[in-house]
N, CA, C and O atoms as a MOPAC input file, in Angstrom:
PM7 MOZYME 1SCF
protein

 N    -86.08400 1   -53.45800 1   156.68800 1
 C    -86.81200 1   -54.26700 1   156.31300 1
 C    -85.82400 1   -55.72900 1   156.37900 1
 O    -84.71400 1   -55.85500 1   155.86100 1
 N    -86.50400 1   -56.66300 1   157.09100 1
 C    -85.50700 1   -57.93200 1   157.81200 1
 C    -85.91000 1   -58.91000 1   156.68400 1
 O    -86.65800 1   -58.66000 1   155.73900 1
 N    -85.44400 1   -59.76400 1   156.88600 1
 C    -85.34200 1   -61.05100 1   155.48400 1
 C    -86.11500 1   -61.55200 1   155.19000 1
 O    -86.19400 1   -62.18500 1   154.13700 1
 N    -87.32000 1   -61.38700 1   156.39500 1
 C    -88.71200 1   -63.01400 1   156.30300 1
 C    -89.14600 1   -61.67400 1   155.11300 1
 O    -89.44500 1   -62.10900 1   154.00100 1
 N    -89.18800 1   -60.39900 1   155.24100 1
 C    -90.28800 1   -59.72900 1   154.50300 1
 C    -90.25300 1   -59.33900 1   153.21800 1
 O    -91.07300 1   -58.96800 1   152.37700 1
 N    -88.52400 1   -59.60500 1   153.31000 1
 C    -88.04500 1   -59.62000 1   151.47700 1
 C    -88.10300 1   -60.73700 1   150.92100 1
 O    -88.17500 1   -60.71700 1   149.69200 1
 N    -88.09300 1   -61.99700 1   151.57800 1
 C    -88.32600 1   -63.31900 1   151.34200 1
 C    -89.80100 1   -63.02200 1   150.93800 1
 O    -90.04400 1   -63.34900 1   149.77700 1
 N    -90.73300 1   -62.53500 1   151.55500 1
 C    -92.03800 1   -62.67400 1   151.08900 1
 C    -92.37900 1   -61.83300 1   149.65400 1
 O    -93.00600 1   -62.18400 1   148.65500 1
 N    -91.71000 1   -60.61100 1   149.98600 1
 C    -92.43000 1   -60.10800 1   148.70700 1
 C    -91.06100 1   -60.55600 1   147.71200 1
 O    -90.87100 1   -59.54600 1   147.03400 1
 N    -90.48300 1   -61.13800 1   147.48900 1
 C    -89.50700 1   -62.06900 1   146.45800 1
 C    -90.66500 1   -63.04400 1   146.31400 1
 O    -91.14700 1   -62.78200 1   145.21100 1
 N    -91.32100 1   -63.98400 1   146.83700 1
 C    -92.16500 1   -65.06500 1   146.76100 1
 C    -93.12800 1   -64.53200 1   145.90800 1
 O    -93.45600 1   -64.99600 1   144.81600 1
 N    -93.67500 1   -63.28700 1   146.59000 1
 C    -95.15600 1   -62.94000 1   146.26500 1
 C    -94.96100 1   -62.33500 1   144.72300 1
 O    -96.00200 1   -62.07000 1   144.12200 1
 N    -93.45100 1   -62.05700 1   143.91700 1
 C    -93.19100 1   -61.07900 1   142.73400 1
 C    -93.04100 1   -62.51300 1   141.63200 1
 O    -93.52800 1   -62.65800 1   140.51100 1
 N    -92.15500 1   -63.48400 1   142.46200 1
 C    -91.80100 1   -64.43700 1   141.49500 1
 C    -93.41100 1   -65.17600 1   140.84800 1
 O    -93.85000 1   -65.45600 1   139.73300 1
 N    -94.01700 1   -65.28800 1   142.57200 1
 C    -95.30800 1   -65.84100 1   141.41200 1
 C    -96.19800 1   -65.53900 1   140.84800 1
 O    -97.20000 1   -66.25300 1   140.80900 1
 N    -96.09300 1   -64.19500 1   140.13400 1
 C    -96.88600 1   -63.09300 1   139.81700 1
 C    -96.22200 1   -62.82200 1   138.04600 1
 O    -96.74500 1   -62.20100 1   137.12100 1
 N    -94.45100 1   -63.82400 1   138.11500 1
 C    -93.94100 1   -63.60100 1   136.87300 1
 C    -94.70900 1   -64.34000 1   135.98900 1
 O    -95.22800 1   -65.40400 1   136.32500 1
 N    -94.83700 1   -63.79200 1   134.73000 1
 C    -95.38000 1   -64.57900 1   133.41500 1
 C    -94.39200 1   -64.63300 1   132.74000 1
 O    -94.33200 1   -65.72900 1   132.18300 1
 N    -93.07300 1   -63.60400 1   132.35900 1
 C    -91.88200 1   -63.88300 1   131.41100 1
 C    -91.35400 1   -65.20900 1   131.12700 1
 O    -90.70600 1   -65.84500 1   131.95900 1
 N    -91.56000 1   -65.52700 1   130.24400 1
 C    -90.49600 1   -67.28300 1   130.79200 1
 C    -88.94400 1   -66.63500 1   130.77700 1
 O    -88.13000 1   -66.99600 1   131.62800 1
 N    -88.66600 1   -65.84300 1   129.94600 1
 C    -86.36900 1   -64.93400 1   130.30800 1
 C    -86.71900 1   -64.77600 1   131.42200 1
 O    -85.73700 1   -65.19800 1   132.03200 1
 N    -87.47800 1   -64.44300 1   132.21200 1
 C    -86.65700 1   -63.92200 1   133.71000 1
 C    -87.32200 1   -64.94300 1   134.58000 1
 O    -87.03700 1   -65.02400 1   135.77500 1
 N    -88.40100 1   -65.89900 1   133.87800 1
 C    -87.85500 1   -67.01100 1   134.90300 1
 C    -86.93000 1   -68.26500 1   134.72400 1
 O    -86.57600 1   -69.03100 1   135.61900 1
 N    -86.56200 1   -68.33300 1   133.21000 1
 C    -85.77000 1   -69.04000 1   132.81300 1
 C    -84.37800 1   -68.50400 1   133.85600 1
 O    -83.82500 1   -69.34500 1   134.56400 1
 N    -83.94000 1   -67.16100 1   133.85600 1
 C    -83.26800 1   -66.66400 1   134.50100 1
 C    -82.83100 1   -66.77600 1   136.10700 1
 O    -81.78800 1   -66.48900 1   136.69400 1
 N    -84.08500 1   -67.31600 1   136.53900 1
 C    -84.34600 1   -67.14400 1   137.89600 1
 C    -84.00100 1   -69.02300 1   138.70800 1
 O    -83.51300 1   -69.49000 1   139.73700 1
 N    -84.64200 1   -69.52000 1   137.41700 1
 C    -83.98500 1   -71.34700 1   137.46700 1
 C    -82.54000 1   -71.52800 1   137.29300 1
 O    -81.92600 1   -72.35900 1   137.96200 1
 N    -81.84800 1   -70.61400 1   136.22300 1
 C    -80.28600 1   -70.23900 1   136.39700 1
 C    -79.79200 1   -69.84900 1   137.41500 1
 O    -78.60500 1   -70.11000 1   137.60900 1
 N    -80.45100 1   -69.18800 1   138.27800 1
 C    -79.92800 1   -68.71100 1   139.60200 1
 C    -79.79300 1   -69.91400 1   140.37700 1
 O    -78.69900 1   -70.47000 1   140.47000 1
 N    -80.72000 1   -70.31200 1   140.88200 1
 C    -80.79900 1   -71.53400 1   141.32400 1
 C    -79.79600 1   -72.57700 1   141.60500 1
 O    -79.21100 1   -72.85400 1   142.65200 1
 N    -79.71800 1   -73.21200 1   140.13900 1
 C    -78.72600 1   -73.89100 1   139.74800 1
 C    -77.74500 1   -73.54700 1   140.32200 1
 O    -77.17500 1   -74.35100 1   141.05900 1
 N    -77.25300 1   -72.23100 1   140.14900 1
 C    -75.82900 1   -71.94500 1   139.98100 1
 C    -75.37800 1   -72.05300 1   142.18000 1
 O    -74.37600 1   -72.47100 1   142.76100 1
 N    -76.46000 1   -71.55700 1   142.62000 1
 C    -76.14800 1   -71.58400 1   143.91400 1
 C    -76.20700 1   -73.41700 1   144.71400 1
 O    -76.91800 1   -73.94900 1   145.56700 1
 N    -75.19200 1   -73.80900 1   143.96700 1
 C    -74.98700 1   -75.25100 1   145.00200 1
 C    -74.38500 1   -75.29400 1   146.15000 1
 O    -73.92300 1   -74.23800 1   146.58200 1
 N    -74.22300 1   -76.68500 1   147.03000 1
 C    -73.68700 1   -76.71500 1   147.79000 1
 C    -72.17200 1   -76.91600 1   147.84500 1
 O    -71.84600 1   -78.02300 1   147.41500 1
 N    -71.10300 1   -76.10900 1   148.27800 1
 C    -69.84600 1   -76.24100 1   147.89300 1
 C    -69.15900 1   -77.80800 1   148.13900 1
 O    -68.11900 1   -78.15600 1   147.58000 1
 N    -69.71800 1   -78.43100 1   148.81100 1
 C    -69.50500 1   -79.60100 1   149.12700 1
 C    -69.67600 1   -80.67800 1   147.94900 1
 O    -69.33400 1   -81.86000 1   147.95400 1
 N    -70.15500 1   -80.10900 1   147.17600 1
 C    -71.44000 1   -81.22300 1   146.39000 1
 C    -69.78500 1   -81.08900 1   145.10500 1
 O    -69.17200 1   -81.99800 1   144.54500 1
 N    -69.63800 1   -80.06900 1   145.07900 1
 C    -68.53000 1   -79.84100 1   144.13500 1
 C    -67.09900 1   -80.50100 1   144.33100 1
 O    -66.26600 1   -80.50700 1   143.42500 1
 N    -66.81800 1   -81.20700 1   145.92300 1
 C    -66.02600 1   -81.80500 1   145.94400 1
 C    -65.94100 1   -82.81800 1   145.21500 1
 O    -66.90700 1   -83.26500 1   144.59700 1
 N    -63.86900 1   -83.71100 1   145.16200 1
 C    -64.32400 1   -85.26400 1   144.38100 1
 C    -64.52200 1   -85.97400 1   145.70800 1
 O    -64.74200 1   -85.34700 1   146.74500 1
 N    -64.42700 1   -87.47600 1   145.64300 1
 C    -64.36800 1   -88.17100 1   146.85900 1
 C    -63.47500 1   -88.21200 1   147.88400 1
 O    -63.77000 1   -88.42400 1   149.06000 1
 N    -62.09900 1   -87.95800 1   147.33600 1
 C    -60.99800 1   -88.10400 1   148.42400 1
 C    -61.25800 1   -86.78300 1   149.46500 1
 O    -61.07100 1   -86.68200 1   150.67700 1
 N    -61.77200 1   -85.81400 1   148.46000 1
 C    -61.75500 1   -84.67500 1   149.75700 1
 C    -62.85700 1   -84.74100 1   150.72700 1
 O    -62.92000 1   -84.20100 1   151.83100 1
 N    -64.00700 1   -85.74700 1   149.93400 1
 C    -65.28600 1   -85.65800 1   151.02400 1
 C    -64.75000 1   -86.82300 1   152.22800 1
 O    -64.82300 1   -86.61600 1   153.43900 1
 N    -64.26900 1   -87.92900 1   151.66800 1
 C    -63.78100 1   -88.99400 1   152.65600 1
 C    -62.75300 1   -88.44000 1   153.91600 1
 O    -62.86000 1   -88.77200 1   155.09600 1
 N    -61.78800 1   -87.56000 1   153.37800 1
 C    -61.10300 1   -86.54600 1   154.66000 1
 C    -62.33800 1   -85.33000 1   155.37700 1
 O    -62.39500 1   -84.78600 1   156.48000 1
 N    -62.81100 1   -85.29200 1   154.71500 1
 C    -63.43500 1   -84.03700 1   155.48000 1
 C    -64.49600 1   -85.12000 1   156.26900 1
 O    -64.51900 1   -84.85100 1   157.47000 1
 N    -65.14400 1   -85.96600 1   156.01300 1
 C    -65.43700 1   -86.90400 1   157.16300 1
 C    -64.97600 1   -87.71000 1   158.19200 1
 O    -65.50900 1   -87.91900 1   159.28100 1
 N    -63.65500 1   -88.26100 1   157.62700 1
 C    -62.88600 1   -88.60700 1   158.62300 1
 C    -62.28300 1   -87.65700 1   159.57900 1
 O    -61.78000 1   -88.20300 1   160.56100 1
 N    -62.20200 1   -86.22900 1   159.52900 1
 C    -61.49400 1   -85.25400 1   160.18500 1
 C    -62.96800 1   -85.32700 1   160.76900 1
 O    -63.04100 1   -86.38000 1   161.40100 1
 N    -64.02600 1   -84.72100 1   160.81000 1
 C    -65.44700 1   -84.94000 1   161.64100 1
 C    -65.72900 1   -86.03500 1   162.61300 1
 O    -66.29000 1   -85.72200 1   163.66300 1
 N    -65.40400 1   -87.30900 1   162.39000 1
 C    -65.36500 1   -88.38300 1   162.91800 1
 C    -64.34300 1   -88.24200 1   164.34600 1
 O    -64.61900 1   -88.50400 1   165.51700 1
 N    -62.89400 1   -87.65200 1   163.65300 1
 C    -62.19400 1   -87.27200 1   164.35800 1
 C    -62.65300 1   -86.75000 1   165.92700 1
 O    -62.75900 1   -87.23800 1   167.05200 1
 N    -62.81500 1   -85.67800 1   165.37400 1
 C    -63.51600 1   -84.61400 1   166.38400 1
 C    -64.83400 1   -85.11100 1   166.99400 1
 O    -64.73200 1   -84.77900 1   168.17500 1
 N    -65.83100 1   -85.62900 1   166.86100 1
 C    -66.68600 1   -86.50300 1   167.48000 1
 C    -65.90900 1   -87.58100 1   168.83500 1
 O    -66.26500 1   -87.80000 1   169.99300 1
 N    -65.11000 1   -87.90700 1   168.28300 1
 C    -64.12600 1   -88.94200 1   169.09000 1
 C    -62.86400 1   -87.89800 1   170.20800 1
 O    -61.95000 1   -88.38600 1   170.87300 1
 N    -63.22200 1   -86.40500 1   170.09800 1
 C    -62.15100 1   -85.41900 1   170.67000 1
 C    -60.63600 1   -86.32800 1   170.45000 1
 O    -59.90700 1   -86.95200 1   171.22100 1
 N    -60.61200 1   -86.03900 1   169.01700 1
 C    -58.97200 1   -86.38400 1   168.36100 1
 C    -58.68500 1   -85.13800 1   167.61800 1
 O    -58.93400 1   -84.83400 1   166.45100 1
 N    -58.19200 1   -84.59000 1   168.42600 1
 C    -57.55400 1   -83.35000 1   167.37700 1
 C    -56.16900 1   -82.32600 1   168.83100 1
 O    -55.87100 1   -82.30500 1   170.02500 1
 N    -55.80900 1   -81.64800 1   167.39600 1
 C    -55.32900 1   -80.88000 1   168.54500 1
 C    -55.21300 1   -79.36000 1   168.29300 1
 O    -55.17300 1   -78.75000 1   167.22400 1
 N    -55.15800 1   -78.78700 1   169.92700 1
 C    -55.74700 1   -77.41200 1   169.72400 1
 C    -54.83600 1   -76.25100 1   168.55500 1
 O    -54.17700 1   -76.70900 1   167.62200 1
 N    -54.93800 1   -74.92100 1   168.78600 1
 C    -54.40000 1   -74.02300 1   168.15900 1
 C    -53.11000 1   -73.69700 1   168.85100 1
 O    -52.32000 1   -73.09800 1   168.12200 1
 N    -52.62100 1   -73.97800 1   170.28200 1
 C    -51.78100 1   -74.22300 1   170.39100 1
 C    -50.42600 1   -75.40200 1   170.45900 1
 O    -49.29100 1   -75.22700 1   170.90400 1
 N    -51.01700 1   -76.58400 1   169.86500 1
 C    -50.63400 1   -77.74700 1   170.09500 1
 C    -49.50900 1   -77.36400 1   168.73400 1
 O    -48.28500 1   -77.22700 1   168.72400 1
 N    -50.54100 1   -77.27300 1   167.64900 1
 C    -50.46200 1   -77.05300 1   165.89700 1
 C    -49.41500 1   -75.79600 1   165.97100 1
 O    -48.42900 1   -75.69400 1   165.24000 1
 N    -49.67500 1   -75.16300 1   166.65200 1
 C    -48.09200 1   -74.02600 1   166.50000 1
 C    -46.56800 1   -74.05000 1   166.83400 1
 O    -45.53400 1   -73.75300 1   166.23600 1
 N    -46.92800 1   -74.57800 1   168.15600 1
 C    -45.85800 1   -75.66600 1   168.70000 1
 C    -44.89400 1   -76.68500 1   167.85100 1
 O    -43.68400 1   -76.85400 1   167.69600 1
 N    -46.10600 1   -77.26000 1   167.39500 1
 C    -45.08900 1   -78.19100 1   165.78200 1
 C    -44.68300 1   -77.84400 1   165.07800 1
 O    -43.64600 1   -78.30600 1   164.60300 1
 N    -45.31300 1   -76.81600 1   164.62900 1
 C    -45.22000 1   -76.24100 1   163.12100 1
 C    -43.46300 1   -75.23200 1   163.84000 1
 O    -42.52400 1   -75.00800 1   163.07600 1
 N    -43.44400 1   -74.82400 1   165.28100 1
 C    -42.26500 1   -74.11400 1   165.59200 1
 C    -41.20700 1   -74.79700 1   165.49200 1
 O    -40.08500 1   -74.35700 1   165.23900 1
 N    -41.60300 1   -76.22600 1   165.74200 1
 C    -40.41900 1   -77.33900 1   166.01000 1
 C    -40.39500 1   -77.73800 1   164.67100 1
 O    -39.33100 1   -78.26800 1   164.35000 1
 N    -41.18600 1   -77.65500 1   163.84100 1
 C    -40.69200 1   -78.08200 1   162.36000 1
 C    -39.90000 1   -77.66800 1   161.55500 1
 O    -39.17500 1   -78.35500 1   160.83400 1
 N    -40.00000 1   -75.89500 1   161.62800 1
 C    -39.47900 1   -75.01200 1   160.88300 1
 C    -38.45600 1   -74.09500 1   161.57700 1
 O    -38.09000 1   -73.02200 1   161.09800 1
 N    -37.97000 1   -74.66700 1   162.88500 1
 C    -36.79200 1   -74.23500 1   163.96800 1
 C    -37.38800 1   -72.40600 1   163.81600 1
 O    -36.80600 1   -71.58000 1   163.11300 1
 N    -38.45500 1   -72.15400 1   164.53000 1
 C    -39.10100 1   -70.97900 1   165.31300 1
 C    -38.47000 1   -70.88500 1   166.36600 1
 O    -38.77100 1   -70.02300 1   167.19100 1

């Protein structure tokens, strides 16, 4: 069964649920599934946004450049 069929089966089942306890559990499950970004503090969000802006402006180091800097710093 593909994902779309599974979702339709769940939608049909949920629409028929009459039990308050089951609905409460489903609502709690929905609340638990929040985006990890929402749980970050403002400082971390700002750092991520700054990094995205740098990438958008082609300001970044390649994997090899990072490896070279690490080797230099730690005398590898």
